[in-house]
C-alpha positions in Angstrom: 0.0 0.0 0.0 1.1 3.5 -0.6 2.6 5.6 2.2 0.1 7.4 4.5 -1.7 10.4 2.9 -0.6 9.2 -0.6 -2.8 7.8 -3.4 -2.0 4.9 -5.7 -3.6 5.2 -9.2 -4.0 2.1 -11.3 -5.0 2.6 -14.9 -6.8 0.1 -17.0 -3.5 -0.9 -18.5 -2.0 -1.4 -15.0 -4.9 -3.6 -14.0 -4.7 -5.7 -17.2 -1.0 -6.2 -16.7 -1.4 -7.3 -13.1 -4.3 -9.7 -13.8 -2.6 -11.0 -16.9 0.5 -12.0 -15.0 -1.4 -13.9 -12.2 -0.6 -17.5 -11.7 -2.7 -20.2 -10.1 -1.2 -19.6 -6.7 -2.1 -15.9 -6.8 -5.6 -16.6 -8.0 -6.1 -19.2 -5.2 -5.0 -16.6 -2.7 -7.5 -14.1 -4.0 -10.2 -16.8 -3.9 -9.4 -17.4 -0.2 -9.8 -13.7 0.6 -13.1 -13.5 -1.3 -14.4 -16.8 0.1 -13.9 -15.5 3.6 -15.5 -12.2 2.9 -18.6 -13.8 1.2 -19.0 -16.2 4.1 -18.9 -13.3 6.6 -21.4 -11.4 4.4 -23.9 -14.3 4.5 -23.4 -15.6 8.1 -21.7 -12.9 10.1 -23.3 -10.6 12.7 -23.5 -6.8 12.8 -20.2 -6.6 14.7 -18.4 -8.1 11.6 -17.8 -5.4 8.9 -18.5 -7.7 5.9 -21.9 -8.8 7.3 -24.8 -8.0 4.9 -26.4 -5.7 7.5 -23.3 -3.4 7.1 -23.4 -3.4 3.3 -25.5 -0.6 1.8 -27.5 -1.2 -1.3 -26.3 0.1 -4.6 -27.8 3.2 -6.2 -29.2 2.8 -9.7 -29.3 6.0 -11.9 -31.1 5.7 -15.3 -29.6 8.3 -17.5 -31.5 10.2 -20.2 -29.2 8.8 -22.9 -30.3 5.2 -22.1 -27.2 4.3 -20.1 -27.4 3.1 -16.5 -25.0 4.3 -13.8 -24.4 2.2 -10.6 -23.0 3.6 -7.4 -21.9 0.7 -5.3 -20.5 1.2 -1.7 -18.9 -1.5 0.5 -17.3 -2.0 3.9 -14.8 -4.5 5.4 -12.5 -4.7 8.3 -9.7 -3.0 6.2 -11.8 -0.1 5.0 -14.4 1.2 2.6 -14.8 1.3 -1.2 -17.0 3.2 -3.6 -17.4 2.1 -7.2 -19.2 4.2 -9.9 -19.7 2.6 -13.3 -21.9 3.3 -16.3 -23.3 0.5 -18.5 -24.5 1.1 -22.1 -28.1 0.1 -22.9 -28.4 -3.1 -25.0 -30.5 -2.9 -28.1 -33.8 -4.6 -28.2 -33.5 -8.1 -29.6 -35.7 -9.6 -32.2 -38.1 -12.2 -30.8 -38.3 -14.6 -33.7 -35.8 -17.0 -32.3 -34.0 -17.8 -29.1 -30.9 -15.8 -28.2 -30.0 -12.1 -28.3 -28.5 -10.4 -31.3 -24.8 -9.5 -31.5 -25.3 -6.1 -29.8 -26.3 -8.1 -26.7 -23.9 -11.0 -27.0 -21.0 -8.5 -27.1 -20.8 -7.4 -23.5 -21.5 -3.6 -23.0 -18.6 -3.5 -20.6 -19.2 -1.1 -17.7 -16.8 1.8 -17.5 -15.9 3.6 -14.3 -13.7 3.8 -11.2 -13.2 2.2 -7.9 -12.0 4.2 -4.9 -10.5 2.4 -1.9 -10.4 4.1 1.5 -9.1 3.1 5.0 -11.4 2.8 8.0 -11.3 6.6 8.5 -12.4 7.2 4.9 -9.0 8.4 3.7 -8.6 7.4 0.1 -5.4 5.4 -0.7 -6.2 3.9 -4.2 -8.1 5.0 -7.3 -8.5 2.2 -9.8 -10.0 2.0 -13.3 -12.9 -0.4 -12.8 -13.4 -1.7 -16.3 -11.4 -4.9 -15.9 -12.0 -5.2 -12.1 -15.8 -5.6 -12.5 -15.5 -8.5 -14.9 -12.6 -10.2 -13.0 -14.2 -10.0 -9.5 -17.5 -11.5 -10.9 -15.6 -14.4 -12.5 -13.5 -14.9 -9.4 -16.7 -15.4 -7.3 -18.0 -17.9 -9.9 -14.7 -19.7 -9.8 -15.4 -20.7 -6.2 -18.0 -23.0 -7.7 -16.0 -23.8 -10.8 -13.2 -25.3 -8.8 -15.6 -27.6 -7.0 -16.7 -29.4 -10.2 -15.1 -32.9 -10.3 -15.2 -33.3 -14.1 -15.2 -30.7 -16.8 -14.8 -31.8 -20.4 -16.9 -29.3 -22.3 -17.9 -25.7 -21.7 -20.5 -23.6 -23.5 -20.3 -19.9 -23.2 -22.7 -17.2 -24.4 -21.0 -13.8 -24.8 -17.7 -12.4 -25.9 -16.9 -9.6 -23.6 -14.8 -9.2 -20.5 -17.1 -11.2 -18.3 -17.0 -14.1 -20.7 -13.3 -13.8 -21.1 -12.5 -14.0 -17.4 -15.0 -16.8 -16.7 -13.5 -18.9 -19.4 -9.9 -17.9 -18.5 -10.3 -19.1 -14.9 -12.1 -22.3 -16.0 -9.2 -23.2 -18.2 -6.7 -22.3 -15.5 -8.4 -24.8 -13.0 -9.7 -27.5 -15.4 -7.6 -27.1 -18.5 -6.2 -30.5 -18.3 -9.6 -32.2 -18.8 -11.4 -29.6 -21.0 -11.7 -31.0 -24.5 -14.1 -28.6 -26.1 -15.1 -25.0 -25.7 -18.3 -23.9 -27.5 -18.6 -20.1 -28.1 -22.1 -18.9 -29.0 -22.9 -15.8 -30.9 -25.8 -14.6 -33.0 -23.6 -13.2 -35.7 -19.8 -13.6 -36.2 -19.1 -10.0 -35.4 -15.6 -8.6 -34.8 -15.9 -8.9 -31.0 -16.8 -12.6 -31.2 -13.9 -13.3 -33.7 -11.5 -11.5 -31.5 -12.6 -13.4 -28.4 -12.1 -16.6 -30.3 -8.6 -15.6 -31.5 -7.5 -14.5 -28.0 -7.7 -18.1 -26.7 -6.7 -19.9 -29.8 -3.8 -17.6 -30.4 -2.5 -17.6 -26.8 1.2 -18.7 -26.5 1.4 -22.4 -26.9 3.8 -22.8 -24.0 1.3 -21.1 -21.6 -1.5 -23.3 -22.8 0.7 -26.4 -22.4 1.9 -25.4 -18.9 -1.8 -25.0 -17.8 -2.8 -28.2 -19.6 -5.2 -27.0 -22.2 -3.1 -27.0 -25.3 -5.2 -29.9 -26.6 -8.6 -28.0 -26.1 -10.6 -27.4 -29.2 -12.5 -24.1 -29.6 -15.4 -23.6 -31.9 -17.8 -20.8 -32.7 -21.5 -21.2 -33.5 -23.6 -18.5 -35.2 -27.4 -18.5 -35.4 -26.9 -18.0 -39.2 -25.7 -21.5 -39.5 -28.2 -23.9 -41.0 -27.7 -26.6 -38.3 -27.8 -24.0 -35.5 -30.7 -25.5 -33.5 -29.4 -29.0 -33.7 -25.9 -28.0 -32.6 -27.0 -25.7 -29.8 -29.0 -28.7 -28.3 -26.1 -31.1 -28.7 -23.5 -28.7 -27.3 -25.6 -27.6 -24.3 -26.4 -31.2 -23.4 -22.8 -32.3 -23.6 -21.5 -29.4 -21.6 -20.4 -29.7 -17.9 -20.3 -25.9 -17.4 -22.6 -23.3 -19.2 -21.7 -19.7 -18.8 -24.1 -16.9 -19.7 -22.5 -13.4 -19.8 -24.8 -11.2 -21.9 -27.3 -8.4 -21.1 -30.0 -10.3 -23.0 -33.7 -9.5 -22.6 -34.9 -12.9 -23.8 -33.7 -16.4 -22.8 -30.5 -17.5 -24.6 -31.8 -21.0 -25.4 -34.9 -23.1 -25.5 -35.8 -24.4 -22.1 -36.7 -27.9 -23.3 -33.0 -28.6 -24.1 -32.2 -28.9 -20.4 -35.7 -29.5 -18.8 -36.7 -32.5 -20.9 -35.8 -35.9 -19.3 -32.9 -36.4 -21.7 -31.5 -33.1 -20.8 -31.5 -33.8 -17.1 -29.4 -36.9 -17.0 -26.1 -35.0 -17.0 -25.1 -32.8 -14.0 -24.0 -29.2 -15.0 -22.9 -26.0 -13.4 -24.9 -23.1 -15.0 -23.6 -19.6 -14.3 -25.5 -16.5 -15.3 -23.9 -13.1 -14.7 -25.1 -10.8 -17.5 -28.6 -9.7 -16.4 -28.8 -7.0 -13.7 -32.3 -5.5 -14.3 -35.8 -6.9 -14.0 -36.3 -6.8 -17.8 -33.0 -8.7 -18.4 -33.0 -12.4 -18.6 -30.5 -15.1 -19.8 -31.9 -18.4 -18.4 -35.4 -19.7 -19.2 -37.6 -19.3 -16.0 -38.7 -22.9 -16.5 -35.2 -24.1 -15.9 -35.0 -22.3 -12.5 -38.5 -23.6 -11.6 -37.4 -27.1 -12.2 -34.3 -26.7 -10.1 -36.4 -25.9 -7.0 -39.4 -28.1 -7.9 -40.9 -30.5 -5.4 -41.3 -33.6 -7.6 -43.1 -35.7 -5.1 -42.9 -39.4 -4.5 -43.7 -42.3 -6.8 -42.2 -44.7 -9.3 -40.3 -43.2 -12.3 -38.4 -44.8 -15.2 -35.5 -42.4 -15.7 -32.4 -41.4 -14.0 -31.3 -37.7 -13.6 -28.5 -35.7 -12.1 -28.6 -34.8 -8.4 -30.6 -31.7 -7.7 -30.0 -29.2 -5.0 -33.6 -28.0 -4.6 -32.4 -24.3 -4.7 -30.7 -21.7 -6.9 -27.4 -20.2 -5.6 -27.0 -16.4 -5.6 -24.4 -14.0 -4.5 -27.0 -12.0 -2.6 -30.6 -12.7 -1.8 -31.3 -9.1 -2.9 -31.1 -10.5 -6.4 -34.5 -12.0 -5.9 -36.1 -8.7 -6.8 -33.4 -7.3 -9.1 -33.2 -9.6 -12.2 -35.5 -11.1 -14.7 -34.7 -14.8 -14.2 -35.6 -14.9 -10.5 -38.6 -12.5 -10.9 -40.1 -14.4 -13.8 -39.5 -17.8 -12.2 -41.3 -16.4 -9.1 -38.7 -17.8 -6.7 -39.2 -17.2 -3.0 -36.6 -16.7 -0.4 -36.9 -20.4 0.5 -35.7 -21.2 -3.1 -32.4 -19.3 -3.1 -29.2 -19.8 -1.1 -26.3 -17.3 -0.9 -23.0 -18.7 -2.1 -21.4 -17.4 1.0 -23.4 -19.8 3.1 -21.7 -22.9 1.5 -18.3 -21.8 0.3 -16.6 -22.9 3.6 -17.8 -26.5 3.3 -15.0 -28.9 4.3 -12.9 -30.3 1.4 -12.5 -33.6 3.2 -14.8 -35.4 0.7 -13.5 -33.7 -2.4 -10.7 -36.2 -3.1 -13.2 -39.0 -2.9 -15.4 -37.4 -5.5 -12.6 -36.3 -7.7 -11.0 -39.7 -7.6 -14.1 -41.6 -8.6 -14.8 -42.8 -12.1 -16.4 -40.8 -14.8 -19.9 -42.2 -14.5 -22.4 -39.5 -13.8 -23.9 -39.5 -10.3 -27.7 -39.6 -10.9 -30.8 -40.1 -8.8 -32.4 -43.4 -9.6 -36.1 -42.7 -10.3 -36.9 -46.3 -10.9 -37.0 -47.1 -7.2 -40.4 -47.2 -5.6 -41.2 -45.1 -2.5 -38.3 -42.8 -3.3 -38.6 -39.2 -4.0 -36.7 -38.3 -7.2 -34.6 -35.7 -5.4 -34.7 -37.0 -1.9 -37.8 -34.9 -0.8 -38.3 -34.9 2.9 -42.0 -35.2 3.6 -41.9 -33.3 6.8 -40.5 -30.2 5.2 -41.7 -30.3 1.6 -38.1 -29.4 0.7 -35.6 -31.4 -1.2 -33.1 -33.3 0.9 -30.3 -31.1 -0.4 -32.2 -27.8 0.3 -33.1 -29.0 3.7 -29.5 -29.9 4.5 -28.4 -26.5 3.3 -31.1 -24.9 5.4 -30.2 -26.8 8.5 -26.5 -26.1 8.3 -26.8 -22.4 7.4 -29.5 -21.8 10.0 -27.0 -22.9 12.6 -24.6 -20.3 11.4 -27.3 -17.7 11.3 -28.4 -18.5 14.8 -24.8 -18.2 16.0 -24.4 -14.9 14.3 -27.5 -13.4 15.9 -26.3 -14.4 19.3 -22.9 -12.8 18.9 -20.0 -13.6 21.2 -21.0 -15.0 24.5 -19.2 -14.9 27.8 -18.1 -18.1 29.4 -18.6 -18.9 33.1 -15.2 -17.5 33.9 -15.8 -14.2 32.1 -13.8 -15.0 29.0 -15.4 -14.6 25.7 -15.7 -17.4 23.1 -16.1 -17.0 19.4 -19.5 -17.2 17.8 -20.3 -20.1 15.5 -20.1 -17.7 12.5 -16.6 -16.6 13.6 -15.5 -20.1 14.0 -16.7 -21.1 10.5 -15.0 -18.2 8.9 -11.6 -19.3 10.3 -11.8 -23.0 10.6 -13.0 -26.0 8.7 -16.5 -27.4 9.1 -14.9 -30.3 11.1 -13.5 -27.9 13.6 -16.8 -26.1 13.6 -18.8 -29.2 14.4 -16.3 -30.1 17.1 -16.8 -26.6 18.6 -20.6 -27.0 18.6 -20.4 -30.4 20.2 -18.3 -29.0 23.1 -20.5 -26.0 23.6 -23.9 -27.3 22.8 -23.7 -31.0 23.6 -24.1 -32.0 20.0 -24.6 -35.8 20.1 -22.9 -38.3 17.9 -26.0 -39.0 15.9 -26.5 -35.3 15.1 -22.8 -35.0 14.2 -23.0 -38.0 11.8 -26.2 -36.6 10.3 -24.6 -33.2 9.7 -21.5 -34.8 8.2 -23.7 -36.7 5.8 -25.5 -33.5 4.9 -22.1 -31.9 4.1 -21.0 -34.9 2.1 -24.3 -34.7 0.1 -23.8 -31.0 -0.5 -20.2 -31.5 -1.5 -21.3 -34.2 -4.0 -24.0 -31.9 -5.4 -21.6 -29.0 -5.9 -19.1 -31.4 -7.6 -21.5 -33.3 -9.9 -25.1 -32.2 -9.6 -27.2 -29.7 -11.4 -26.1 -26.3 -9.9 -27.5 -22.9 -11.0 -25.7 -19.8 -9.9 -27.1 -16.3 -10.6 -24.8 -13.4 -9.8 -25.6 -9.6 -9.8 -22.4 -8.6 -8.2 -21.5 -7.2 -4.8 -19.6 -4.1 -3.8 -17.8 -6.3 -1.3 -16.3 -8.2 -4.2 -14.9 -5.0 -5.6 -13.4 -4.1 -2.2 -11.7 -7.5 -1.7 -10.3 -7.6 -5.2 -9.3 -4.0 -5.2 -7.2 -4.4 -2.0 -5.6 -7.5 -3.5 -4.7 -5.5 -6.7 -3.1 -2.8 -4.6 -0.9 -5.4 -2.8 0.1 -6.9 -6.1 0.8 -3.5 -7.6 3.1 -2.6 -4.8 5.0 -5.9 -5.2 5.2 -5.5 -9.0 5.8 -1.8 -8.9 2.8 -1.0 -11.0 0.7 2.2 -11.0 1.4 5.8 -10.1 1.8 7.2 -6.6 0.7 10.7 -5.7 2.3 11.7 -2.5 0.7 13.9 0.1 -2.8 13.6 -1.6 
């Protein structure tokens, strides 16, 4: 960080150079910082700066020229941040077919700045936010991407910075297994071609070092005669689907993934483009199916494990974006990513080391609910498990730190989970609250089930972005800038 009373300025070129030189170790360090902040946001109490109660809502300004300006504040233990960006208005798409036109597929990248301040509101960094916004969104998504046990094919809608960083991080963490990347565009415009060339033309030694020199990239335009057939085939073969466009109509036909044949394979579906009620990338029917109570009975098909919920970065998204509004999802249908990112990794090696066979729910068994519905709650087994574990954290955060009999203070459960593994957390709860072995085993099974779902099941994640993400990533950039001697320092600001 710059000296006291001085200001570090990072231009867009500075930020691109810093991010472009990051290796896996640096990315993992940034993931750890963001994971901790998001967990505190979702489960912390009012005494913890990152807690959601201490984060003010963004201000939306609709400008007369059709652009939208966003003013996004944030707070953490290290200080404050204020980001101001303006986003261009996407053109209205034609509605004769699925998918937006190229003006929407090409990301109208937000332009603006990010100001970082210490806890006394003294500014110490002023950063061009163009690249930061895209990277921090992708970094949050990568917390789920790294959990996937098998990634052989990726489909991506969009060719802007959001799309770039999502694909870049996916290749960094899963490049050794990714065989195909399918890039979707309505027309093969310059931005789409440039996006394609960026990855195909990257230095071969870099691709080989990261393990994706063998990966095949292909582009699909809606002008192509076989477009409908190929979209269906590519989506159904994909392990990760990334939507990064400001579209106002669904990007694909819902039946591709909601029909029985489309539900056999488990996928991670990430949608980051829409940020207004009129914007929508995913078909509402897809989200409704993800949270649907299917009931009991005999069925004849298998399908991938369902979570019974849609993941979000903030529950405030429930009233902000078209997918969640049109799907009419309630608060009981959505779970913040911060509530599950600290799940123990103890089961990950078992999942990663298993064979390539898809984990699916057997719907041919009588008396079995297709997604493990628990009759007493009407929720899926996975959603109930998430609810049970996260409610424990929330109860702990509401209680705050409690004094022990000798007057010493002990950490709240939320504090414990933000600093230790879930195993240590359960151990702490057992000592403090008399958690019996049966309850402990049950909770461990719930965590195993959730870990398996995150690794192989059908997971939908909708992100609208948080100022807290900007604050975390901004501070990491300042540290890296200091180490790499990037940026400009204005002394005695």
